[in-house]
C-alpha positions in Angstrom: 98.7 144.2 -55.4 96.8 147.4 -54.5 95.0 145.8 -51.5 98.3 145.1 -49.9 99.4 148.7 -50.4 96.3 150.0 -48.7 96.6 147.5 -45.8 100.2 148.5 -45.2 99.6 152.2 -45.7 96.1 152.6 -44.3 96.9 155.2 -41.6 98.9 157.5 -43.9 96.3 157.1 -46.8 93.5 157.8 -44.3 95.2 160.9 -43.0 95.9 162.2 -46.4 92.3 161.8 -47.7 89.8 161.9 -44.9 89.8 165.8 -44.8 89.8 166.3 -48.6 86.7 168.4 -49.5 84.9 166.3 -52.2 81.7 168.4 -52.0 82.1 169.7 -55.6 81.9 166.1 -56.7 79.0 165.1 -54.4 77.1 168.2 -55.7 77.1 166.7 -59.2 75.8 163.3 -57.9 73.2 164.0 -55.1 70.7 165.8 -57.4 70.1 162.4 -59.1 69.1 160.8 -55.7 65.7 160.8 -54.0 65.6 162.6 -50.6 66.8 160.1 -48.0 67.7 157.6 -50.7 70.1 154.7 -50.4 73.7 154.8 -51.6 76.4 152.2 -51.9 79.9 153.6 -51.4 82.0 151.1 -53.5 85.6 151.2 -52.4 85.0 153.7 -49.6 88.6 154.2 -48.6 88.7 156.5 -45.5 84.9 156.7 -45.4 85.0 160.5 -46.0 82.3 160.5 -48.7 80.1 158.0 -46.8 80.2 160.4 -43.8 79.2 163.4 -45.9 76.4 161.4 -47.6 75.0 160.3 -44.2 75.2 164.0 -43.0 73.2 164.9 -46.1 70.4 162.5 -45.0 71.2 159.5 -47.2 71.3 155.8 -46.1 74.7 154.5 -46.9 76.3 151.1 -47.1 80.0 151.0 -47.6 82.7 148.5 -48.4 86.4 148.4 -49.2 88.8 145.6 -50.3 91.3 146.8 -47.6 90.5 145.4 -44.2 92.7 148.0 -42.6 90.9 150.9 -44.4 87.5 149.4 -43.7 88.4 149.4 -40.0 89.3 153.1 -40.1 86.2 154.0 -42.1 84.1 152.0 -39.6 85.5 154.0 -36.8 84.8 157.3 -38.6 81.2 156.3 -39.5 80.3 154.4 -36.4 78.7 151.7 -38.5 79.9 148.5 -40.2 82.0 148.7 -43.3 82.2 145.4 -45.2 85.5 144.0 -46.5 85.1 142.9 -50.1 86.3 143.5 -53.6 83.9 144.9 -56.2 83.2 141.4 -57.5 82.8 139.9 -54.0 80.3 142.4 -52.7 76.7 141.4 -52.8 73.6 142.8 -51.4 69.9 142.0 -51.6 69.2 145.8 -51.6 68.7 147.8 -54.8 70.4 151.2 -54.3 69.3 154.6 -55.6 72.9 155.4 -56.2 76.4 154.0 -56.3 79.4 156.1 -55.4 82.8 154.8 -56.7 85.1 157.7 -56.2 88.7 156.9 -57.2 88.2 153.2 -56.5 87.4 151.4 -59.8 90.7 152.8 -61.2 92.4 149.9 -59.4 90.5 147.3 -61.5 92.3 146.0 -64.6 90.9 147.3 -67.9 89.9 143.7 -68.8 87.9 143.3 -65.6 86.2 146.7 -65.5 83.2 145.7 -67.7 82.4 142.8 -65.3 82.9 145.1 -62.3 80.5 147.8 -63.7 77.9 145.1 -64.6 78.1 143.4 -61.2 77.7 146.7 -59.3 74.9 147.8 -61.6 73.0 144.7 -60.7 72.5 146.3 -57.3 71.3 149.6 -58.7 67.7 150.5 -59.2 66.4 151.1 -62.7 67.1 154.8 -63.3 69.6 154.9 -60.5 72.8 157.0 -60.7 76.4 155.6 -60.6 79.3 158.0 -60.0 82.8 156.9 -60.9 86.1 158.7 -61.3 89.5 157.7 -62.9 92.8 159.3 -63.5 92.5 160.8 -67.0 94.0 159.1 -70.0 94.3 155.6 -71.3 96.6 152.7 -70.3 97.4 150.7 -67.3 100.3 151.6 -65.0 101.9 150.1 -61.9 103.1 152.7 -59.3 104.2 152.3 -55.6 102.7 148.8 -55.4 99.4 149.9 -56.8 97.9 149.3 -60.3 95.9 152.0 -62.0 93.7 151.9 -65.1 93.5 155.4 -66.6 90.3 156.2 -68.4 89.1 158.9 -70.9 85.7 159.5 -72.4 86.2 157.0 -75.3 87.4 154.2 -73.1 84.6 154.7 -70.6 82.0 154.4 -73.4 83.8 151.3 -74.6 83.8 149.7 -71.1 80.1 150.2 -70.8 79.2 148.6 -74.2 76.6 146.0 -73.5 76.1 147.2 -69.9 72.8 148.5 -68.5 74.7 151.7 -67.7 74.7 154.8 -70.0 76.7 157.9 -69.6 74.6 160.9 -68.5 77.4 163.4 -67.6 81.2 163.5 -67.9 83.5 166.2 -66.7 87.2 166.7 -65.9 88.6 168.0 -62.6 92.0 168.5 -61.1 93.0 166.4 -58.1 91.5 167.7 -54.9 94.6 166.9 -52.8 97.1 169.6 -52.0 100.1 169.4 -54.3 98.4 167.2 -56.8 96.5 169.9 -58.7 98.3 169.1 -62.0 96.7 165.6 -62.1 93.5 165.4 -64.2 90.5 163.2 -63.3 87.6 161.9 -65.5 84.3 162.0 -63.5 81.1 160.5 -64.8 77.5 160.0 -63.7 76.1 156.9 -65.3 72.4 156.0 -65.3 70.9 152.5 -65.2 68.5 151.9 -68.1 
């Protein structure tokens, strides 16, 4: 199970991701948000992107399914990070944006429509939802983690019947050193 992997490898995962410069991705997302708006970092990992969003003046709530990673992210951010899966997390707040960077890819293809719909229920009408997946189709198990790969066609299929519509899709290479040959699907979705 992916959560076990992250609990057991939290320190090394944190060290390998916390300094990765994700500003090129954030620059595609933040123009959709009002100045000082609220963002939910869904599956925050190291807390790197939450930290950057806070530095940019946004109000950020963060959660991760791994208790060990949530503890490290909490130390980085100096604010609480909740431990929850996508389907467990609830909030009475309606967010201006949801940031799910390389996190929803651990949800099975069959469960992704429900995960998108559940998270979207906490997004304001017109709000922006960023997500990213390893590019392709199919589900794979690797190093104790499960991954759902996604391309443009599968993303559109997963959002059928959801209040989310695709506004922008683009491909990038992996931002981590030595992983530049891996392609990622990035998307900004808008809530109708």
